[in-house]
N, C-alpha and C positions, 0 to 999 in steps of 0.2 A: 320406724319402726320396721324391723321383720322377726316373723311367726314359726319356727320350726316346729312341725307335732315332730317327738318321737314316741319309740316305745316305753321308756322311762317315762313322758309327761313334756311338758311345751316348754319352749327358750326361748324366750324376746333376747331379738340381738337388734342393732344400728343399720344402717344401711349410709357410706359414707363417699364419696372417691367410687363409684361404678363394682365398689366392695362391699359384703355383709362382713361383718365384725359380731363378734360374738363374745364377750369381753366376762369375766369372772363367773363360770359355770363351776361349781360344786362339785368337783368328779370325784369326792369320799370326805367321809361324815367330819366333823372337827377333831382332829385331834388333842379335845383337852377336857379334862374330870377323869373323866376315870380312860378314856379313848389316852389319855398322857402316856410318854414315856412308852408306847406300842404301835406298833404296824398302825398301820393305815385301815381302814374297811372301806369299800368301793360304794358309793353309789350307782344304785339303779333303776330305783324310781324315786318320783317324787311328787307331790298333789297338785301346788302351785302352779305356775306358770314362776318360771327362772328369770326374775330380770337381768339379763347380762349386758347393759346397757356402759359398764361401764369397771375399769379394773376393783379388784376387792384388795382387803391388805396385803402386805406380803410377812416371805418369815422374820422375827427376829435376828437381829444382826445386826454386829459395830456403822462407825459409820465404812464409807466408799469412795477415797477420792477415787478408782478408777470410775467408776457410775459417773461423775459428776464429771470430769473430765472426754469421757466419751457420748455426751450431752452435747446438743443445740438450745433444749431451753432449759431454767429453771424447772425443777418439779419435786414435791416430794411424797413420797409412799402410805400409809400409816401402818404400820408392823402391829401383828397379833399372831398369834398360837392358832387362831384361823388364818389358815392361811391357805390351803387346800384347794386352788382354782385354777384353771385352766382359761385357756384365751384359742379364738379359733379365729381365724380372718380369708376369708372365699371370694371369688368374684360373683355378683349378681345376677348369675345365667342359670339355667335349668339343665345344664349339663350334669351326665354321671359320670360315678367309676374312674372321676378323677385321681392326682395321686397325693400322697398327703403325709408330711415332714410332717415329725416332731420334732422340735427343737431344746435339748439340753443346757441350761445354762453352765457357764463357770462363773469362780470365784473362792476356787481353795477350800471349797466345803464350806465358807461361816457365809458370803458375799452373796448377792445374786439376788434375782426374781425376775418371769415370767411379761413383766410389763416395763422393764428399764428399755428408754427409749435406744439404747444399738439390739435389740432382738425383735423391735413390734415389726415385723415384715411385710409391710404395707407394698411398700418397691417391687419385691420379690412376686407379689400375689397378682399384683398390676398388670404385674410384661408378662407371667405366666400363668395358664390357669391349674394353676395345684393349691391346696390346700397346705398352709401352715398351724402347727398349733402351738405355744407355746404356754409355762404350768411353772408353780410356786412346788420348791418343794423342802422336804425339812432341812434348817441345817444346824453346823457347830453343832452343840453339845444333844440338841432336841432331836435333830437327825442323826446323827454316826458316834454319841458315847455311846455303850454297851450295857443301858440300865439294865441289863439283867444280875450285874452287882448287885445291886441295889436290892432288887424281888424279881424272885424265879417268875413271875408275872410278866414282868418287864422285860424289854425285847432289845434288840441293836443294832443295827441298819433298818431304820425307819423310817429317814430322809430315801433310800432303795423301795422299802417299799411303796412309797408313794410314785413312785416315778415306772415303777410296774402296776400301779391299778392305776396312774396318765394310761399307758400301754392297752388295760385294756376297760378302761373306759372307753374310748381314740375307737380300739375294734370294735367292740356294742354299740356306736351311737353314731363314725360317721358317716354312712350311707347315708342317712336323716337326710347329711349338710352337702351329702352330692361327690363323699370322697370314697374308696373304693380301698375296704378293711383291707384286702389282701395288697397290697401294695401304698405298705408304709415302711417311710425313714427313720433310720434314726439318726438326729445330727445333734452333738454336744463339738463342746471347744475347752479347753484345760478340767478340770475337773470334771466337764458335763462329759468331755470324752471319755475320763476316767470313769465314772457313772454308767455309761454306754456300756466300755470293758467289763465291768461287773455284772449287768443284766447278760451279754450274750456269752459266759460262761450257765446259763442256768437254761438248760433246754429245753423246758418246762415255757421256759416264753417262745421260742419259735414260731411258732404261729400268731404270732403276735405286730409283726416288724418283716421287712421281706430282704433288708438294707443298711447297712450304715457307712455312716461318713463321719472321723474322729481327728479333729485338731487339737493340735496341741498337746497333746497329752495323751500316757501312757501310764496306767493302772495298776501301782502297786499295794494288795492287798492288805492290810494291818493283818499280825495270824492274831487268831483268839487270847495268846497269853499279850500282846499289849495292849489288844485292847481292855481286856482285864486290866491291868496296870494302869493304863491313862482311865479310867472307872475309880481304881483305886485313888492314882492322884488326885481327881477332881474331888473326892468324896475326902481328901484330907484338907484341898482349899474349902472345900462347903466348914468341916468340923471351925477349920481359924476364921472364916469372915462371918457366918452364920452359926456360931454352933448351936443357939438354940434351935436350929429352924430342923425338922425333916426334910429330905430332897425333895418331897410332894408338897412341902410347902412355902417352896422356893418360886419367887414372880420369876417372868421369864427374864426382867429386868435384872433380878438376881442374878440369872444363871450366865446372864450377856456379861456380868459384870464378875463373874466365876471365869469366865472364857479369857476375859480380862489378866486376870492373876494369871491363868495357868500357861500363858503365851507371854507375859512378863518371867517366869520364874524358869522358863527352857532358853529366855536371851534369846538376842535379837537374829533370828534368821533370813530376814527382808521375804516372806511368805516361801522360804523354799523346803519349810518343815509340815506337812500337812499336818496337823494336831487334831482331828477328825479328819477319817476316811472310810470307807468301803471295811466294814472283818471281814475273812474270809469265813465261809459256813459251808453247808455240806449241800446248801440248794448249789452250790457253783461248783459243781464236779465236773463238768465238761474241758479242757482245755483247751486251749486259746489256739494252741496246734491244729486242732480236730474245727476250728472254725469255717468256712465254708457259703458262708451267704459271701455277697458280693461287698465291698469295703474296701471308702477312698482311704485314704493316710494323706494328713499334709501336718507339715511344720511351716514356722517361719524361717529371714536368711541369719535375723539377730534375736531371736527369743530373750537372751539372755540380759540384754540388754534392760525389761520389762521393770528386771531387778537390783539388778547392779548399773544405776542408769549412768554415773562417771568416778573418776580416784574416790568422790570428797565422800560418795553413796555403798562406797566397798566395805566388805567383813573385815574386820580382823583376820589376813591370811590363816591361822589356829583353829578361830573360829567356823571359817568356810571349810576348813578339810572337815570337821566337826561335822558342820549339815550337810555335806553332802556323802558324809559314811550313812549318816540316818538313811540316807536314798540309797546308799550299797553303791555306791561311789567313792571307789578309793583312788586320789589324788595325790600327786605331794605336795609338800610345802613352797615350795618351788614353783608350784603351776596356780597359786593363789597368791604369787605378791600385789600386783594389781586390779587395778580395779576391768581393764581393761581380756587381762585373765579369766578372773570370777564370769565375768558374762558371758567369755567363749568357754569356757566348762559348762555354765548354766546351758548353751548352747546343744553344744556337743554331745555331752552326755546328760543331764537330765532330758534333753526333750528329742532331736534329733535319734541320736543309737538306741532308743528305747522303741522308736517308733521305726528305725529300720527292721529291729530286732522280732516283732510283732511279726511286722510283714513277711521275714524268711522263715519265721516259725509257721505260716502258711501257707505251709511244702503241699499240699493236697486242693488248694486254692487256685485256682485263674484266676478268678474275678475280683484282684487288686490296684489301685491305682494306687500311685503319692505322685504329690503335689507338694512344690515351695512355693512360697511369697515371697517375695524378694522389693514390692513397693518402697520408694520409700522418697524424700524428699530432703535434698543433702544442706539446703538453702534455707528449713525449715527449723526454727528449733525445736518443737514441737514433733516431728517427724523424722529425724535424721536418721535411720536405719529402719529395719525391716524387723521390729519388735512384735512380741508374743500379748493379742490382744490386736493390735492393728486391723492385720487383714479382717476382721470383723465388719468394720466400715464397708467394705466391698465384696463382700460377701453378703450383707443385707442391704449395699443400694446406697448405703450414710451419707451423702455428698454433704448434705446440711450442715454434718459434725465436722466432716474439713471445711467449711463453710462460713462456722462458729470459730475456728481458730484460722481464721483469715488466712485461708488457702482459696488465692485469685482464682487465675487460669484453671478450670479442668475438667476440661477437655479429654485429656491424655485419660484421666482418673474415671471419668464417667464410662469410658472406651471398656478398659480395663472390668472394670466395674462390671457391664453390663457382659461381660468375655464369662465374667466368673457366674453372673448367678447365671447365664444364658448353661453354662456345665451341668450350673447344677441343679437344674430344672430337667434336662436332659436325663442327668442320672436318676433321680424324683422317678420320671416314664419308664426311662428305660432301661433303670440298673446296669445302664455302663456307660463308660465317659469317653468321649468321642475320641479319644488320643489310647495309645499305646500301654498295655498294662504294665504293672509291677512283674520284675517275674528274675531267674537266675540269668538270662540273656540280655533283661532289659532294666537294670537299675537306677537311670538315669529321672528325678522325676519332674513333670510337666509344669515349669514352673510357669508363674503370675507378676511380670514384672512392667 
């Protein structure tokens, strides 16, 4: 065991494989009872020693087949609305002012948690003297429905408020763990990347981080009107399925049931329609074009193959056109006939083009880098192309997940993952990448293959 004294109180973690791990630290008060449906509140002091020896409950969410696929061992976690916990990994030395990374998980704002095997950063931290923080934020309706529709004292963007409190907690206490509160990297994938894009539009948060890594996800905020209409629709479903219950009386399982019905009511979208997402509000007043902190933007060569895996998994062409239109992507039905066409549209227009547009918008920012992840294994049925999420195995050095899928000789995979983790640690330390920045003169991505 290892105990850290902070100005808020003591925290007891565990020592394992030359690492110190502090798991399940409450960073905000449980968002239950009178705190439910509201922004979370930061924990700044505590009386008893926090036992940080094991992961705590994860946010209520539907079953996640991706989490099962991207695992090497069976794991199950309790779900609870009392889920606002963070986890810290650091080497067990006495060095100070280490670079810090905070990782934001993806999952379409309905799935994910900071204790998933894919995101635990032990391999990064064993090889590089950086501190990595993972955490839980509220998901689905609990995190992203506009609850103010039901009651003026309730709020929207509750999941974002959780993320903001993680930034504040880390800024306040990470020095006690050997971290540099002035050198914090925000890193997220998919909905995690979109979350960071919502935060970088809030100048008030600038003091809490120095730079960002955005993997496979460009944000499109919901308008307040869309947020209102989604809440109205949710309320109609409540009247239909739980006519005798007020919104406050719904259990987390009943809210999950309504989320399921909400998804069914909208027809199939293969996860390409974000039913729950950050809603534009007055705090997000900085145009993305004015963002000047160092930023790395990444996408995978075949993002869309995660959503439309083969011809039998494609959407009906007309439905695909409708789903793209929901994302402000206008295509002709002729471009949506085959599964291959649909996957290509997702890669090019849902992921790649918005990422490039974001970088092109950063006109006054010379500190920007573009990455493309190309690794695949054509001989292996699970890894035939470089699809959405696959790159995380390499960012986090999770060769054991490839092992679990019977990938035999990992020599070149280990070398690629080492290179990616080296670049990641280099950026965390130096706020620059060891290759040419993106500019109007240099638009080619740095390719990992």
